[in-house]
N, C-alpha and C positions, 0 to 999 in steps of 0.2 A: 504493500500500500504506500509506503514512503517513497517508492520510485514513481508512482503513478498519480498521486493526489495533487490536484491543482486547486488552490483556494483563492477567491477574489472577494474582498470586502469593500463596501462602499457606503459612505455617509457624507452628506453635504456639509456637516459641521466639522471643521478642521480640528477642533478640540477633541471631539469624539474619536476621530481617526488617529490623532496623535496618542491618545491614551491607549487605544487598541494596539498600536504599534509597540508601545512600551510593554504592554502585557504579553504580547506574542513573543517579544524578544526575551522575556524572562522564563518562557516555557522550557522545561528540561527536555533536551533532545531535539529542539526545533531545528538545529543545524543539520540533522540527519535527513531532512526532507530534500529531495532532489529539486523540487520546485518550491522556493520560498514564498510564503503568502504575499499576495499583491494587495495593497491598500490604496484606494482611490478616494478623492474628495470631490464628488460630482453631485449635482442635483439630478434626480431621476426625471427625465422628460424626453422630448423628441429626439435629442442627440443619442441618448443611450438606447432608445428603442430602435433607431435607425442603425446603430452599430450592431445590435443583436440580429436584426433582420438581414444584414448583409454578411454575417459571420457564420460559418459552419461550425457549430459547437461540438465538442466532444461530449460523451454522456455526462449530463449536468443535473445536479439537484439545485434548483434556483429557489431561494427563500427571499420573499419580499415583505418587509415590514414598513409600510408607509406611515405608521402611527395613526393618521387620519384616513385620507383618501387621495391626497395629492400625488400624482405620478402613477397611481395604480390604474391600469387600463387593460382592456382586452388585447390591444395591440402588443403591450409589453409582455403579457403572459404568452401570447401566441408566438412572439419573436423567439422565445426559448423553446416552447413545445414543438416547434417545427422540425427539429432535428431528432434523429434516432437516439433513444435512451435518455431523453431529457424529461424531467418531471418538475413540477412547480408546487411550492407551498406558499401561501400568502396569508398574512394577518388581515382579517376582515373585521374592522371596527364597526360592529353592527349599530351601536348607538349613534355614532357620527353619521353613518350612511342613512339610517332611518330618518334622522333629522334633515340631512342634506337633500333627500329626494323631494322635500316640500319647500326647498329654499332656492329661489331663482338666482341668487348670487353665486351659487355653486353648481349651476346647471351643467356647465361644460365638463367638470370632472365626473359628475354622475353619468352623463351621456357616454363618456369615455369608458366607464366601468361596465355599464349594461348594454351599450349600443343605444343610439338616440331613439330609434323607433320603439325598442323594448322599454326604455326608460320612460317614455311618454305614456305608453300603455300601463306601465306599473304605477306611475303617479295617479292615473285616473282610477285604477283599481283600489289603491290605498285610501282614496277619499271616502269610500263606503265601508272600510274595515276599521272597526273600533277595538277589537280584541287584540291585545299586545301579542299573544301567542300566534294568532292567525296572521298578523302583520309580519312577524318574524319568519314564519314558514313561507309566506308568499314571497318575501324579498330574497330569502336564501334559495328558494326553488327557481326564481326567475334568473338569479345570477348563475346557478348551476346549469340551467338550460342555455344561457348565453355562452357559457364555456363549452358545452357540448356542441352547440351549433358551429363554433369556430374550429372544432376538431378535437377538443379535449374530451374524449369519449367517456372517460371514467372520472367522476367527481366525488370527493368524500369531504363533507363538512364535519368538524368536531367543535362542539360548543363549550364555552366556559360560562358558568353562572357566577353571580356575586355571592358574597359571604352568606347572605340569608337564603340563597337559593331561589329567590322569587323573580329574578330578572337576568337575562343574558347580557354579559359584558362584551364578549367578542367571540369570533370563531377563528379557527385555523382551517383553511380550505386547501385540499390537495387535489391536483389535476394531473392526469397522465393520459397517454394514448394507448397504453399497453396494459393488458389484464394483470401481468406479473407485478408491475409496480403497484397497481390497485390492491392486489392480494397482500403484498408485503405491508403496505401502509394500513390496511384494514386490521392486520394482526397487531400492529403497533397501537392503533386507536382502541382496539379491544382491550389491550393490556392496561392502558392508562385511563379507561373509563372508571368513574367513581362508583358505579352501581351496575348490577346485572340482574336479569330475571330469567330463570331457567338457563342460566349460564350464557345468556345473550346480552351483550354489552349495550349500554345506553348511548355510547359514542358522545359522551358529555362528561365534563368535569364539574361536579356540583358539590362544593364543600358541605352543603347542608345535608346531603345524603349520608355523609360519614357520621354525622351526629344524630340524624333522624332517618334511618333507612326506610321507614314506611312512606316517606315522601315519594319514593320511586313507585310508579304506577303498578297496580296489581294486574299485570299482563301475563299471558301464557304464550309467548311468541312461538315456542316449538310446537305447541298443539296446533296453532293456526298454520304453521309451515307444513305440517303433515297433510292437512286438508287441501292446502293450496297446491302442493305437488301432485296430488291425485287429480285435481281439476286441470291444472296447466298441462300436464304430460299425459292426459288420458289417451289410451290407445297407442302410446309411443314406447319404443325401446331405446334407451340411452345408457351410456356409461355414467358412473357416478361423477366423473370429472365434467362430462358434457352437461349434466344437470346442474352442477355447481356453477360452472362458468356462465351458463345462459340465464340462470335464475337469480344468482346472488347480487347482480349489479343493482345498485340503488337500494340495497337492503343492508341490514346489520349482521347478516349471517356469514359465518366462516365455513370452511370445508368440514370442520369437525361437527358442526350442527347438522349438515346434510347427512353425514355418515350416521350420526346418532338417530336421526329421524327415519332414515331408510332401514336401519336395523329394527327399529320399532315396528315399521310397517310390514317388514318381513315376518317378524314374530307374530303379528296380528293376522298374517296370511292375506294381506290386502294388496300385495304386489308379488310378482314372480321374479326371483333373482337367481342368476346362474351360480354354480357352486363357488364358495369362497371360504376362507378361513373363519372359524367360529369367532364371533364377537369382534371381528374386524371387517373393514369394508374398503378394499383397495380402489384406487382411482379408476382402474380398468374394468371393474365388475359391472356387468350389464344388467339393467333393471327394466322389466316390462310392466307398464301400468295398465290396469283394466280400462276398457272403453267406458 
């Protein structure tokens, strides 16, 4: 890894980049990196987007933290995702975005983030939505759809709640074009979720659930997954991996959940499964669902 890793850091504040350089210099073994960290002091805007758009990137994990919304745009994200093996994570300041969508003074950055046509439709929809929860779901879903429309096939939001657990403070949103990146990040988000039901993660960090576990909804996600698989794949024969890859997108389920549910359906004699090792379910095992 020390032969291959290339790191580039950027902040428009020279004080921040100066402090970062001092901190990096003090890291033990930093001199062993073949490529020393690159630190730049630029404001993220048209110039940086144009640079990424005209540069063929090596496999890159791009993390953008705009603090508010300035500089964050669909063009910026797409300028990185365009190349093979490139993924993006960005800090989505939900509260600032929620307020900004109704503020004409920041119309331009909102249009850059959602796309002008989608932003206008979203503004109109939000006028009739009073529920905070519904507003949040609407805004995040519209952003996710905007990312998919530009080619970011797989989108994963992870939300963070305030200390009391009654309001979202921000999201981290992951975007990739390849299922493998989606699968790996899903596992990470599952691990760091603060609560689970039937071992299915909330994809949320909520400090309140650590003190009051009953705040997490009384849901039975695996029970509903069983019934949905019987409905969606009725009359079909698929391998476990095919079922997982086609159905798990835009859900909170991991491959282990599909294996668990398929084993249960097999025990209940509700599906037909080719021979496999007892109490395990390999990716290649073929499953036939009743019509």
